[in-house]
gemmi code that builds the backbone of each chain (N, CA, C; Angstrom):
import gemmi

chains = {
    "A": [
        ("MET", (98.795, 31.384, 130.310), (98.340, 32.773, 130.213), (99.318, 33.605, 129.366)),
        ("ALA", (100.246, 32.946, 128.703), (101.210, 33.694, 127.894), (100.479, 34.499, 126.825)),
        ("ASP", (99.446, 33.894, 126.254), (98.701, 34.574, 125.208), (98.039, 35.835, 125.757)),
        ("GLU", (97.483, 35.712, 126.966), (96.835, 36.867, 127.585), (97.859, 37.972, 127.842)),
        ("GLU", (99.020, 37.572, 128.343), (100.046, 38.585, 128.609), (100.506, 39.269, 127.327)),
        ("THR", (100.532, 38.508, 126.253), (100.904, 39.089, 124.958), (99.895, 40.153, 124.543)),
        ("ILE", (98.619, 39.830, 124.700), (97.560, 40.784, 124.349), (97.684, 42.048, 125.195)),
        ("LEU", (97.894, 41.866, 126.485), (97.951, 43.015, 127.385), (99.129, 43.920, 127.052)),
        ("ALA", (100.252, 43.313, 126.766), (101.432, 44.115, 126.407), (101.188, 44.859, 125.096)),
        ("LEU", (100.541, 44.179, 124.165), (100.241, 44.794, 122.871), (99.311, 45.996, 123.046)),
        ("VAL", (98.226, 45.803, 123.800), (97.229, 46.865, 123.979), (97.822, 48.041, 124.758)),
        ("LEU", (98.594, 47.750, 125.795), (99.213, 48.842, 126.554), (100.190, 49.620, 125.671)),
        ("GLY", (100.854, 48.909, 124.790), (101.756, 49.570, 123.845), (101.007, 50.476, 122.879)),
        ("LEU", (99.838, 50.034, 122.422), (99.009, 50.866, 121.545), (98.607, 52.158, 122.248)),
        ("GLU", (98.181, 52.005, 123.509), (97.735, 53.177, 124.274), (98.895, 54.149, 124.494)),
        ("ARG", (100.052, 53.597, 124.868), (101.221, 54.447, 125.133), (101.652, 55.201, 123.871)),
        ("SER", (101.653, 54.505, 122.742), (102.049, 55.152, 121.482), (101.076, 56.257, 121.107)),
        ("ALA", (99.769, 55.990, 121.293), (98.757, 57.004, 120.974), (98.919, 58.218, 121.891)),
        ("LEU", (99.222, 57.961, 123.170), (99.422, 59.066, 124.115), (100.663, 59.884, 123.765)),
        ("ASP", (101.704, 59.211, 123.316), (102.918, 59.931, 122.935), (102.627, 60.940, 121.817)),
        ("ARG", (101.823, 60.506, 120.842), (101.473, 61.423, 119.751), (100.508, 62.500, 120.247)),
        ("TRP", (99.561, 62.093, 121.094), (98.605, 63.049, 121.673), (99.334, 64.198, 122.367)),
        ("GLY", (100.390, 63.865, 123.095), (101.152, 64.861, 123.856), (101.964, 65.797, 122.978)),
        ("LYS", (101.994, 65.478, 121.681), (102.639, 66.388, 120.720), (101.601, 67.089, 119.855)),
        ("GLY", (100.342, 67.032, 120.303), (99.288, 67.734, 119.563), (98.712, 66.954, 118.400)),
        ("ASP", (99.049, 65.659, 118.330), (98.641, 64.842, 117.184), (97.626, 63.775, 117.617)),
        ("PRO", (96.343, 63.995, 117.306), (95.327, 63.027, 117.726), (95.210, 61.821, 116.787)),
        ("ASP", (95.974, 61.818, 115.694), (95.805, 60.733, 114.721), (96.219, 59.374, 115.279)),
        ("GLY", (97.136, 59.383, 116.250), (97.507, 58.113, 116.871), (96.287, 57.435, 117.470)),
        ("TYR", (95.464, 58.212, 118.132), (94.214, 57.655, 118.666), (93.224, 57.327, 117.553)),
        ("LEU", (93.080, 58.227, 116.618), (92.075, 57.978, 115.574), (92.382, 56.685, 114.815)),
        ("GLU", (93.664, 56.389, 114.663), (94.049, 55.179, 113.924), (93.715, 53.895, 114.667)),
        ("ILE", (93.586, 53.986, 115.995), (93.286, 52.759, 116.752), (91.866, 52.759, 117.317)),
        ("ASN", (91.025, 53.675, 116.831), (89.616, 53.650, 117.227), (88.805, 52.892, 116.174)),
        ("ALA", (87.839, 52.144, 116.652), (86.960, 51.377, 115.755), (85.882, 52.300, 115.176)),
        ("PRO", (85.301, 51.908, 114.059), (84.255, 52.737, 113.433), (83.091, 53.030, 114.380)),
        ("ASP", (82.778, 52.070, 115.267), (81.605, 52.230, 116.138), (81.976, 52.680, 117.549)),
        ("VAL", (83.126, 53.366, 117.675), (83.559, 53.807, 119.010), (82.520, 54.721, 119.675)),
        ("THR", (82.417, 54.602, 120.988), (81.639, 55.548, 121.798), (82.601, 56.229, 122.756)),
        ("TYR", (82.313, 57.489, 123.096), (83.340, 58.317, 123.742), (82.729, 59.338, 124.692)),
        ("PHE", (83.267, 59.370, 125.909), (82.938, 60.415, 126.895), (84.220, 61.116, 127.325)),
        ("ASP", (84.171, 62.450, 127.448), (85.182, 63.178, 128.207), (84.476, 64.357, 128.868)),
        ("PRO", (85.158, 65.113, 129.745), (84.454, 66.157, 130.514), (84.057, 67.371, 129.675)),
        ("PHE", (84.495, 67.424, 128.432), (84.263, 68.611, 127.604), (83.158, 68.425, 126.566)),
        ("VAL", (82.762, 67.200, 126.308), (81.693, 66.976, 125.327), (80.350, 66.968, 126.066)),
        ("GLU", (79.362, 67.575, 125.442), (78.062, 67.680, 126.132), (77.337, 66.345, 126.170)),
        ("ARG", (77.527, 65.565, 125.121), (76.864, 64.267, 125.042), (77.912, 63.230, 124.610)),
        ("ARG", (77.572, 61.964, 124.787), (78.445, 60.903, 124.286), (78.643, 61.091, 122.774)),
        ("LEU", (79.875, 60.915, 122.326), (80.151, 60.907, 120.889), (80.025, 59.478, 120.392)),
        ("ASP", (79.267, 59.291, 119.333), (79.050, 57.951, 118.780), (79.632, 57.867, 117.373)),
        ("GLY", (80.659, 57.042, 117.233), (81.213, 56.789, 115.904), (82.482, 57.575, 115.632)),
        ("ILE", (83.304, 57.023, 114.760), (84.620, 57.604, 114.484), (84.519, 58.987, 113.831)),
        ("ALA", (83.458, 59.237, 113.075), (83.324, 60.550, 112.429), (83.123, 61.633, 113.484)),
        ("ALA", (82.291, 61.348, 114.477), (82.051, 62.322, 115.557), (83.326, 62.543, 116.361)),
        ("LEU", (84.057, 61.463, 116.616), (85.300, 61.590, 117.385), (86.359, 62.363, 116.588)),
        ("THR", (86.438, 62.094, 115.304), (87.392, 62.802, 114.448), (87.112, 64.300, 114.457)),
        ("ASN", (85.850, 64.651, 114.343), (85.451, 66.058, 114.368), (85.879, 66.729, 115.680)),
        ("TRP", (85.700, 65.996, 116.769), (86.076, 66.530, 118.083), (87.588, 66.671, 118.207)),
        ("TYR", (88.313, 65.649, 117.831), (89.774, 65.691, 117.953), (90.391, 66.736, 117.020)),
        ("ASP", (89.737, 66.971, 115.879), (90.260, 67.996, 114.966), (90.262, 69.374, 115.622)),
        ("GLN", (89.375, 69.565, 116.602), (89.290, 70.867, 117.279), (90.425, 71.084, 118.269)),
        ("VAL", (91.074, 70.003, 118.703), (92.190, 70.169, 119.644), (93.537, 69.886, 118.976)),
        ("ARG", (93.486, 69.539, 117.712), (94.719, 69.222, 116.979), (95.710, 70.388, 117.089)),
        ("GLY", (96.929, 70.071, 117.479), (97.995, 71.078, 117.541), (97.975, 71.951, 118.785)),
        ("LYS", (96.975, 71.753, 119.643), (96.828, 72.656, 120.791), (97.362, 72.091, 122.090)),
        ("ILE", (97.616, 70.798, 122.127), (98.029, 70.169, 123.386), (99.509, 69.820, 123.345)),
        ("LYS", (100.184, 70.173, 124.438), (101.611, 69.865, 124.542), (101.862, 69.288, 125.928)),
        ("ILE", (102.183, 68.017, 125.961), (102.484, 67.374, 127.242), (103.990, 67.207, 127.366)),
        ("ASP", (104.526, 67.724, 128.489), (105.974, 67.655, 128.690), (106.386, 66.326, 129.311)),
        ("ARG", (105.585, 65.871, 130.293), (105.858, 64.566, 130.883), (104.542, 64.001, 131.406)),
        ("ASP", (104.451, 62.706, 131.380), (103.199, 62.081, 131.805), (103.462, 60.669, 132.292)),
        ("GLU", (102.423, 60.095, 132.860), (102.548, 58.737, 133.378), (101.204, 58.018, 133.342)),
        ("ILE", (101.206, 56.788, 132.859), (100.053, 55.895, 133.002), (100.193, 55.229, 134.369)),
        ("VAL", (99.257, 55.531, 135.271), (99.384, 55.068, 136.651), (98.521, 53.823, 136.879)),
        ("ASP", (99.160, 52.767, 137.366), (98.454, 51.575, 137.825), (97.501, 50.980, 136.782)),
        ("PRO", (97.986, 50.698, 135.583), (97.094, 50.119, 134.572), (96.633, 48.723, 134.972)),
        ("LEU", (95.385, 48.425, 134.676), (94.822, 47.108, 134.997), (93.978, 46.645, 133.821)),
        ("PHE", (94.086, 45.351, 133.503), (93.325, 44.784, 132.392), (92.290, 43.801, 132.888)),
        ("GLN", (91.138, 43.805, 132.240), (90.150, 42.742, 132.410), (89.852, 42.228, 131.004)),
        ("LEU", (90.212, 40.987, 130.769), (90.065, 40.406, 129.438), (88.835, 39.517, 129.422)),
        ("ILE", (87.931, 39.780, 128.475), (86.692, 39.012, 128.341), (86.586, 38.597, 126.889)),
        ("GLY", (87.140, 37.424, 126.573), (87.112, 36.975, 125.189), (87.840, 37.964, 124.296)),
        ("GLU", (87.131, 38.553, 123.348), (87.763, 39.501, 122.423), (87.569, 40.947, 122.855)),
        ("ALA", (87.225, 41.143, 124.120), (87.152, 42.493, 124.688), (88.200, 42.621, 125.788)),
        ("ALA", (88.908, 43.741, 125.784), (89.912, 44.010, 126.821), (89.614, 45.371, 127.428)),
        ("ILE", (89.319, 45.369, 128.730), (89.057, 46.617, 129.443), (90.366, 47.056, 130.090)),
        ("LEU", (90.849, 48.224, 129.692), (92.064, 48.794, 130.262), (91.664, 50.013, 131.091)),
        ("THR", (92.020, 50.009, 132.370), (91.713, 51.161, 133.226), (92.990, 51.646, 133.895)),
        ("PHE", (93.095, 52.946, 134.021), (94.281, 53.538, 134.655), (93.981, 54.976, 135.018)),
        ("GLN", (94.882, 55.595, 135.788), (94.869, 57.042, 135.916), (96.008, 57.571, 135.060)),
        ("PHE", (95.798, 58.759, 134.538), (96.788, 59.371, 133.667), (97.163, 60.727, 134.259)),
        ("VAL", (98.440, 60.874, 134.552), (98.942, 62.131, 135.124), (99.792, 62.824, 134.073)),
        ("SER", (99.500, 64.088, 133.824), (100.262, 64.808, 132.807), (100.605, 66.214, 133.275)),
        ("HIS", (101.703, 66.706, 132.743), (102.166, 68.060, 133.004), (102.458, 68.690, 131.655)),
        ("GLY", (101.846, 69.836, 131.378), (102.081, 70.466, 130.082), (101.231, 71.694, 129.878)),
        ("SER", (100.769, 71.884, 128.646), (100.053, 73.104, 128.272), (98.773, 73.295, 129.077)),
        ("GLU", (98.187, 72.207, 129.558), (96.939, 72.325, 130.326), (97.217, 72.358, 131.835)),
        ("GLY", (98.457, 72.479, 132.220), (98.814, 72.430, 133.636), (99.003, 70.993, 134.079)),
        ("ALA", (98.868, 70.773, 135.384), (98.984, 69.418, 135.927), (97.600, 68.797, 135.988)),
        ("MET", (97.460, 67.623, 135.431), (96.153, 66.981, 135.350), (96.243, 65.527, 135.818)),
        ("ARG", (95.174, 65.056, 136.449), (95.044, 63.627, 136.742), (93.681, 63.177, 136.242)),
        ("TRP", (93.682, 62.145, 135.443), (92.473, 61.634, 134.821), (92.176, 60.213, 135.292)),
        ("ASN", (90.878, 59.913, 135.339), (90.442, 58.521, 135.379), (90.160, 58.104, 133.944)),
        ("CYS", (90.643, 56.945, 133.560), (90.503, 56.549, 132.163), (90.073, 55.098, 132.002)),
        ("THR", (89.074, 54.928, 131.163), (88.621, 53.591, 130.751), (88.764, 53.488, 129.240)),
        ("GLU", (89.445, 52.457, 128.786), (89.535, 52.178, 127.350), (89.111, 50.729, 127.142)),
        ("VAL", (88.068, 50.516, 126.374), (87.685, 49.152, 126.042), (88.118, 48.876, 124.604)),
        ("TYR", (88.980, 47.872, 124.473), (89.474, 47.457, 123.169), (88.726, 46.200, 122.713)),
        ("ARG", (88.590, 46.069, 121.408), (87.979, 44.877, 120.826), (88.834, 44.443, 119.648)),
        ("LYS", (88.946, 43.131, 119.481), (89.693, 42.619, 118.346), (88.839, 42.761, 117.086)),
        ("VAL", (89.328, 43.547, 116.133), (88.599, 43.817, 114.897), (89.512, 43.444, 113.732)),
        ("ASP", (89.139, 42.395, 113.001), (89.940, 41.950, 111.855), (91.419, 41.774, 112.225)),
        ("GLY", (91.652, 41.194, 113.368), (93.025, 40.879, 113.770), (93.735, 41.969, 114.539)),
        ("ASP", (93.187, 43.183, 114.510), (93.800, 44.286, 115.254), (92.941, 44.669, 116.452)),
        ("TRP", (93.588, 45.124, 117.518), (92.845, 45.611, 118.685), (92.533, 47.085, 118.491)),
        ("LYS", (91.251, 47.411, 118.605), (90.790, 48.790, 118.393), (89.964, 49.243, 119.601)),
        ("ILE", (89.969, 50.536, 119.850), (89.166, 51.090, 120.943), (87.703, 51.170, 120.496)),
        ("VAL", (86.822, 50.554, 121.266), (85.386, 50.642, 120.962), (84.657, 51.531, 121.974)),
        ("HIS", (85.329, 51.807, 123.099), (84.742, 52.754, 124.060), (85.843, 53.432, 124.852)),
        ("SER", (85.746, 54.766, 124.962), (86.670, 55.561, 125.791), (85.869, 56.382, 126.774)),
        ("HIS", (86.345, 56.439, 128.002), (85.739, 57.336, 128.998), (86.873, 57.986, 129.774)),
        ("TRP", (87.052, 59.281, 129.567), (88.053, 60.072, 130.289), (87.318, 61.039, 131.206)),
        ("SER", (87.777, 61.143, 132.453), (87.161, 62.099, 133.382), (88.217, 62.618, 134.340)),
        ("PHE", (87.907, 63.752, 134.975), (88.831, 64.314, 135.946), (88.833, 63.469, 137.210)),
        ("ALA", (90.007, 63.141, 137.685), (90.115, 62.437, 138.957), (89.871, 63.432, 140.097)),
        ("LYS", (89.641, 62.900, 141.284), (89.307, 63.752, 142.427), (90.414, 64.774, 142.702)),
        ("ASN", (91.639, 64.301, 142.729), (92.764, 65.173, 143.030), (93.639, 65.317, 141.802)),
        ("LYS", (94.105, 66.528, 141.589), (94.906, 66.747, 140.393), (96.195, 65.937, 140.429)),
        ("ILE", (96.914, 66.051, 141.532), (98.207, 65.344, 141.617), (98.243, 64.444, 142.846)),
    ],
    "B": [
        ("MET", (68.940, 38.468, 115.743), (69.425, 39.304, 116.829), (68.469, 39.285, 118.028)),
        ("ALA", (67.493, 38.396, 117.997), (66.531, 38.361, 119.101), (67.253, 38.099, 120.425)),
        ("ASP", (68.247, 37.222, 120.367), (68.992, 36.892, 121.568), (69.710, 38.131, 122.108)),
        ("GLU", (70.304, 38.893, 121.190), (70.997, 40.111, 121.599), (70.023, 41.095, 122.243)),
        ("GLU", (68.863, 41.242, 121.651), (67.875, 42.173, 122.222), (67.420, 41.720, 123.605)),
        ("THR", (67.332, 40.412, 123.773), (66.960, 39.881, 125.088), (68.001, 40.251, 126.131)),
        ("ILE", (69.273, 40.101, 125.761), (70.366, 40.448, 126.683), (70.308, 41.937, 127.038)),
        ("LEU", (70.112, 42.755, 126.029), (70.137, 44.190, 126.263), (68.991, 44.620, 127.178)),
        ("ALA", (67.824, 44.056, 126.951), (66.672, 44.390, 127.803), (66.923, 43.931, 129.241)),
        ("LEU", (67.516, 42.758, 129.351), (67.826, 42.217, 130.679), (68.808, 43.116, 131.425)),
        ("VAL", (69.898, 43.474, 130.753), (70.944, 44.288, 131.394), (70.423, 45.683, 131.739)),
        ("LEU", (69.670, 46.278, 130.836), (69.112, 47.604, 131.127), (68.148, 47.523, 132.313)),
        ("GLY", (67.428, 46.438, 132.410), (66.539, 46.234, 133.558), (67.308, 46.111, 134.859)),
        ("LEU", (68.442, 45.420, 134.822), (69.292, 45.302, 136.016), (69.767, 46.679, 136.478)),
        ("GLU", (70.218, 47.476, 135.510), (70.724, 48.817, 135.832), (69.612, 49.684, 136.418)),
        ("ARG", (68.452, 49.631, 135.775), (67.326, 50.458, 136.235), (66.900, 50.059, 137.657)),
        ("SER", (66.842, 48.776, 137.913), (66.446, 48.314, 139.250), (67.464, 48.741, 140.306)),
        ("ALA", (68.750, 48.636, 139.964), (69.801, 49.053, 140.900), (69.709, 50.554, 141.164)),
        ("LEU", (69.424, 51.324, 140.119), (69.292, 52.777, 140.283), (68.082, 53.124, 141.145)),
        ("ASP", (67.001, 52.389, 140.984), (65.805, 52.653, 141.791), (66.126, 52.512, 143.279)),
        ("ARG", (66.886, 51.474, 143.615), (67.260, 51.278, 145.014), (68.285, 52.329, 145.456)),
        ("TRP", (69.230, 52.633, 144.557), (70.232, 53.666, 144.851), (69.557, 54.978, 145.231)),
        ("GLY", (68.517, 55.335, 144.514), (67.806, 56.592, 144.730), (67.033, 56.622, 146.032)),
        ("LYS", (66.961, 55.476, 146.689), (66.334, 55.412, 148.020), (67.387, 55.210, 149.103)),
        ("GLY", (68.640, 55.436, 148.749), (69.715, 55.332, 149.736), (70.237, 53.919, 149.945)),
        ("ASP", (69.837, 53.007, 149.042), (70.183, 51.587, 149.211), (71.156, 51.134, 148.118)),
        ("PRO", (72.443, 51.000, 148.470), (73.422, 50.598, 147.460), (73.458, 49.087, 147.201)),
        ("ASP", (72.699, 48.326, 147.957), (72.788, 46.870, 147.813), (72.322, 46.377, 146.449)),
        ("GLY", (71.425, 47.134, 145.811), (71.010, 46.748, 144.466), (72.209, 46.676, 143.538)),
        ("TYR", (73.092, 47.652, 143.654), (74.319, 47.607, 142.852), (75.272, 46.522, 143.342)),
        ("LEU", (75.447, 46.439, 144.638), (76.418, 45.456, 145.156), (76.035, 44.041, 144.727)),
        ("GLU", (74.723, 43.775, 144.639), (74.273, 42.427, 144.258), (74.577, 42.089, 142.796)),
        ("ILE", (74.743, 43.121, 141.960), (75.003, 42.833, 140.535), (76.433, 43.186, 140.135)),
        ("ASN", (77.296, 43.415, 141.126), (78.708, 43.625, 140.807), (79.479, 42.313, 140.959)),
        ("ALA", (80.420, 42.114, 140.061), (81.245, 40.906, 140.082), (82.346, 41.048, 141.129)),
        ("PRO", (82.890, 39.933, 141.604), (83.968, 39.997, 142.612), (85.157, 40.842, 142.158)),
        ("ASP", (85.440, 40.821, 140.854), (86.630, 41.511, 140.352), (86.306, 42.876, 139.734)),
        ("VAL", (85.196, 43.490, 140.155), (84.805, 44.791, 139.592), (85.893, 45.849, 139.800)),
        ("THR", (86.018, 46.722, 138.819), (86.867, 47.919, 138.942), (85.949, 49.127, 138.817)),
        ("TYR", (86.300, 50.217, 139.502), (85.326, 51.298, 139.688), (85.993, 52.665, 139.766)),
        ("PHE", (85.479, 53.599, 138.974), (85.873, 55.012, 139.072), (84.633, 55.867, 139.310)),
        ("ASP", (84.739, 56.852, 140.215), (83.775, 57.952, 140.247), (84.547, 59.200, 140.652)),
        ("PRO", (83.916, 60.393, 140.633), (84.684, 61.636, 140.870), (85.106, 61.826, 142.324)),
        ("PHE", (84.640, 60.955, 143.202), (84.910, 61.148, 144.626), (85.981, 60.214, 145.175)),
        ("VAL", (86.322, 59.184, 144.447), (87.358, 58.272, 144.928), (88.715, 58.757, 144.411)),
        ("GLU", (89.724, 58.664, 145.255), (91.033, 59.177, 144.846), (91.705, 58.282, 143.822)),
        ("ARG", (91.461, 56.978, 143.965), (92.065, 56.002, 143.065), (90.977, 55.036, 142.600)),
        ("ARG", (91.264, 54.282, 141.555), (90.328, 53.233, 141.127), (90.097, 52.257, 142.287)),
        ("LEU", (88.855, 51.874, 142.483), (88.562, 50.833, 143.464), (88.605, 49.490, 142.742)),
        ("ASP", (89.331, 48.547, 143.328), (89.488, 47.228, 142.715), (88.882, 46.161, 143.608)),
        ("GLY", (87.804, 45.534, 143.120), (87.211, 44.413, 143.837), (85.975, 44.807, 144.630)),
        ("ILE", (85.114, 43.830, 144.838), (83.817, 44.079, 145.471), (83.972, 44.525, 146.926)),
        ("ALA", (85.036, 44.092, 147.614), (85.209, 44.510, 149.012), (85.477, 46.012, 149.085)),
        ("ALA", (86.307, 46.517, 148.183), (86.606, 47.954, 148.157), (85.358, 48.753, 147.788)),
        ("LEU", (84.589, 48.235, 146.831), (83.363, 48.938, 146.422), (82.330, 48.921, 147.547)),
        ("THR", (82.223, 47.801, 148.241), (81.279, 47.703, 149.357), (81.627, 48.711, 150.450)),
        ("ASN", (82.897, 48.808, 150.757), (83.351, 49.766, 151.763), (82.982, 51.195, 151.379)),
        ("TRP", (83.136, 51.503, 150.102), (82.824, 52.844, 149.608), (81.313, 53.092, 149.651)),
        ("TYR", (80.546, 52.159, 149.160), (79.092, 52.335, 149.137), (78.504, 52.383, 150.552)),
        ("ASP", (79.136, 51.683, 151.477), (78.652, 51.722, 152.861), (78.719, 53.146, 153.436)),
        ("GLN", (79.647, 53.940, 152.892), (79.795, 55.315, 153.380), (78.687, 56.246, 152.886)),
        ("VAL", (77.994, 55.856, 151.821), (76.905, 56.711, 151.324), (75.530, 56.086, 151.596)),
        ("ARG", (75.551, 54.921, 152.192), (74.292, 54.225, 152.480), (73.341, 55.130, 153.278)),
        ("GLY", (72.126, 55.275, 152.803), (71.114, 56.044, 153.507), (71.196, 57.549, 153.321)),
        ("LYS", (72.205, 58.000, 152.569), (72.412, 59.452, 152.452), (71.879, 60.047, 151.155)),
        ("ILE", (71.579, 59.209, 150.181), (71.163, 59.725, 148.874), (69.662, 59.525, 148.683)),
        ("LYS", (69.023, 60.592, 148.206), (67.584, 60.515, 147.946), (67.340, 61.154, 146.584)),
        ("ILE", (66.953, 60.336, 145.628), (66.662, 60.848, 144.296), (65.142, 60.898, 144.115)),
        ("ASP", (64.665, 62.080, 143.757), (63.214, 62.251, 143.587), (62.765, 61.825, 142.191)),
        ("ARG", (63.541, 62.192, 141.198), (63.232, 61.740, 139.831), (64.523, 61.683, 139.040)),
        ("ASP", (64.570, 60.791, 138.100), (65.805, 60.618, 137.331), (65.480, 60.041, 135.965)),
        ("GLU", (66.519, 60.013, 135.135), (66.340, 59.481, 133.793), (67.660, 58.909, 133.266)),
        ("ILE", (67.589, 57.716, 132.700), (68.700, 57.165, 131.926), (68.555, 57.716, 130.516)),
        ("VAL", (69.524, 58.551, 130.110), (69.406, 59.255, 128.834), (70.208, 58.544, 127.748)),
        ("ASP", (69.542, 58.196, 126.667), (70.196, 57.702, 125.457), (71.105, 56.487, 125.707)),
        ("PRO", (70.592, 55.440, 126.341), (71.437, 54.263, 126.578), (71.845, 53.591, 125.270)),
        ("LEU", (73.069, 53.128, 125.236), (73.583, 52.447, 124.041), (74.377, 51.217, 124.476)),
        ("PHE", (74.199, 50.125, 123.757), (74.906, 48.890, 124.060), (75.904, 48.546, 122.976)),
        ("GLN", (77.040, 48.017, 123.414), (77.986, 47.385, 122.495), (78.248, 45.997, 123.068)),
        ("LEU", (77.820, 44.987, 122.335), (77.915, 43.614, 122.805), (79.113, 42.943, 122.142)),
        ("ILE", (80.009, 42.386, 122.970), (81.216, 41.714, 122.472), (81.275, 40.360, 123.150)),
        ("GLY", (80.671, 39.366, 122.531), (80.649, 38.043, 123.135), (79.936, 38.086, 124.468)),
        ("GLU", (80.663, 37.766, 125.540), (80.044, 37.751, 126.867), (80.310, 39.033, 127.636)),
        ("ALA", (80.685, 40.087, 126.915), (80.828, 41.416, 127.508), (79.805, 42.352, 126.877)),
        ("ALA", (79.158, 43.145, 127.705), (78.184, 44.131, 127.217), (78.557, 45.489, 127.803)),
        ("ILE", (78.881, 46.426, 126.913), (79.207, 47.782, 127.339), (77.933, 48.610, 127.248)),
        ("LEU", (77.491, 49.121, 128.386), (76.313, 49.985, 128.437), (76.781, 51.388, 128.756)),
        ("THR", (76.453, 52.362, 127.897), (76.827, 53.753, 128.147), (75.581, 54.620, 128.081)),
        ("PHE", (75.536, 55.620, 128.941), (74.393, 56.532, 128.975), (74.757, 57.769, 129.777)),
        ("GLN", (73.911, 58.787, 129.704), (73.990, 59.855, 130.692), (72.859, 59.637, 131.688)),
        ("PHE", (73.095, 60.057, 132.906), (72.111, 59.875, 133.972), (71.809, 61.241, 134.570)),
        ("VAL", (70.558, 61.619, 134.510), (70.121, 62.905, 135.045), (69.284, 62.643, 136.278)),
        ("SER", (69.624, 63.299, 137.369), (68.872, 63.072, 138.606), (68.587, 64.387, 139.323)),
        ("HIS", (67.497, 64.384, 140.056), (67.104, 65.515, 140.895), (66.811, 64.964, 142.278)),
        ("GLY", (67.481, 65.525, 143.286), (67.245, 64.999, 144.629), (68.136, 65.647, 145.646)),
        ("SER", (68.590, 64.854, 146.628), (69.345, 65.383, 147.759), (70.649, 66.050, 147.337)),
        ("GLU", (71.190, 65.631, 146.199), (72.460, 66.209, 145.724), (72.221, 67.350, 144.733)),
        ("GLY", (70.976, 67.787, 144.585), (70.654, 68.807, 143.587), (70.424, 68.166, 142.231)),
        ("ALA", (70.567, 68.971, 141.181), (70.406, 68.449, 139.823), (71.772, 68.015, 139.305)),
        ("MET", (71.844, 66.791, 138.817), (73.118, 66.234, 138.379), (72.961, 65.602, 137.003)),
        ("ARG", (74.041, 65.709, 136.215), (74.117, 64.945, 134.963), (75.445, 64.204, 134.948)),
        ("TRP", (75.362, 62.922, 134.746), (76.545, 62.066, 134.771), (76.804, 61.431, 133.411)),
        ("ASN", (78.067, 61.213, 133.119), (78.454, 60.279, 132.060), (78.694, 58.925, 132.718)),
        ("CYS", (78.145, 57.883, 132.139), (78.247, 56.580, 132.791), (78.612, 55.460, 131.831)),
        ("THR", (79.579, 54.679, 132.254), (79.972, 53.459, 131.558), (79.794, 52.286, 132.506)),
        ("GLU", (79.058, 51.279, 132.077), (78.920, 50.043, 132.846), (79.273, 48.889, 131.918)),
        ("VAL", (80.299, 48.141, 132.269), (80.620, 46.948, 131.481), (80.148, 45.725, 132.258)),
        ("TYR", (79.254, 44.999, 131.638), (78.719, 43.772, 132.228), (79.400, 42.563, 131.598)),
        ("ARG", (79.500, 41.505, 132.399), (80.051, 40.245, 131.901), (79.162, 39.117, 132.393)),
        ("LYS", (78.990, 38.118, 131.547), (78.197, 36.972, 131.956), (79.033, 36.106, 132.892)),
        ("VAL", (78.551, 35.959, 134.132), (79.268, 35.197, 135.158), (78.324, 34.123, 135.681)),
        ("ASP", (78.634, 32.862, 135.403), (77.792, 31.752, 135.868), (76.324, 31.965, 135.516)),
        ("GLY", (76.082, 32.427, 134.294), (74.707, 32.576, 133.819), (74.053, 33.914, 134.124)),
        ("ASP", (74.673, 34.694, 135.021), (74.112, 36.008, 135.344), (75.005, 37.114, 134.794)),
        ("TRP", (74.392, 38.218, 134.427), (75.169, 39.373, 133.982), (75.539, 40.223, 135.191)),
        ("LYS", (76.835, 40.469, 135.342), (77.360, 41.230, 136.487), (78.221, 42.383, 135.975)),
        ("ILE", (78.275, 43.449, 136.752), (79.123, 44.588, 136.401), (80.584, 44.257, 136.737)),
        ("VAL", (81.451, 44.366, 135.737), (82.877, 44.147, 135.983), (83.667, 45.457, 135.940)),
        ("HIS", (83.040, 46.502, 135.393), (83.684, 47.820, 135.427), (82.622, 48.913, 135.394)),
        ("SER", (82.773, 49.888, 136.282), (81.916, 51.078, 136.325), (82.771, 52.320, 136.248)),
        ("HIS", (82.319, 53.281, 135.461), (82.986, 54.589, 135.444), (81.888, 55.656, 135.404)),
        ("TRP", (81.769, 56.379, 136.509), (80.818, 57.485, 136.609), (81.616, 58.784, 136.686)),
        ("SER", (81.182, 59.794, 135.919), (81.858, 61.090, 135.971), (80.845, 62.194, 135.717)),
        ("PHE", (81.216, 63.415, 136.126), (80.338, 64.558, 135.887), (80.320, 64.893, 134.406)),
        ("ALA", (79.131, 65.083, 133.864), (79.019, 65.546, 132.480), (79.330, 67.036, 132.434)),
        ("LYS", (79.571, 67.531, 131.235), (79.952, 68.939, 131.075), (78.898, 69.875, 131.661)),
        ("ASN", (77.651, 69.641, 131.315), (76.558, 70.495, 131.778), (75.670, 69.731, 132.736)),
        ("LYS", (75.256, 70.433, 133.774), (74.440, 69.742, 134.776), (73.115, 69.275, 134.182)),
        ("ILE", (72.418, 70.174, 133.511), (71.104, 69.805, 132.959), (71.058, 70.074, 131.460)),
    ],
}
model = gemmi.Model(1)
for chain_id, residues in chains.items():
    chain = gemmi.Chain(chain_id)
    for i, (resn, *xyz) in enumerate(residues, 1):
        res = gemmi.Residue()
        res.name, res.seqid = resn, gemmi.SeqId(i, " ")
        for name, pos in zip(("N", "CA", "C"), xyz):
            atom = gemmi.Atom()
            atom.name, atom.element = name, gemmi.Element(name[0])
            atom.pos, atom.b_iso = gemmi.Position(*pos), 0.0
            res.add_atom(atom)
        chain.add_residue(res)
    model.add_chain(chain)
structure = gemmi.Structure()
structure.add_model(model)
structure.setup_entities()
């Protein structure tokens, strides 16, 4: 399972790096690791966003507005299915939006040798902290 | 792509049948199509539920309490990755809980010839209707 562990460490590293940039108001970290055919839900979009162009348009609206002082990926878990990796966790953050706890699903797919997000679902967890 | 279309029709049928039973207060339709290693988020659980035993315990608490009069799977979309199928949609329902709109992610995996849910993420959509 060494290969599987390598994949999991790689994907978790991608997510952490994207979050680090996100917390500085920079959504490009995420945009760079999203696949062209990504689908996306969060509590602020009225409908599912389909495709990187729709996601880019959405992220451009929050660019520079978010500042996270400290955060944590809580209890990450992977389910690996061939070239699909489902990463689920809760995300706790403290910053410009106050204290937040999210439920998060990220499905990664191997695309031309790189792991890219093909589906994201972010939602508010029951309890903030 | 005939094979792919067959899979998609099959999986959407599984979801619809499970929802039909759910709307009559019967969670067993879902429990029967969940995999042993399912992971699960909804807005009412404090943490991710891991495994069919945890999900069964949770669903047992709502058994018989939900009554959906009419509902709709809105704009379902599939992303097929080998033996993983990501189904995303919004779900609009009218019934005992009032009018609801959900964002929904269901990841199915082929397990011993049957498609089973390995990850569910249900959350409130921005607008109810």
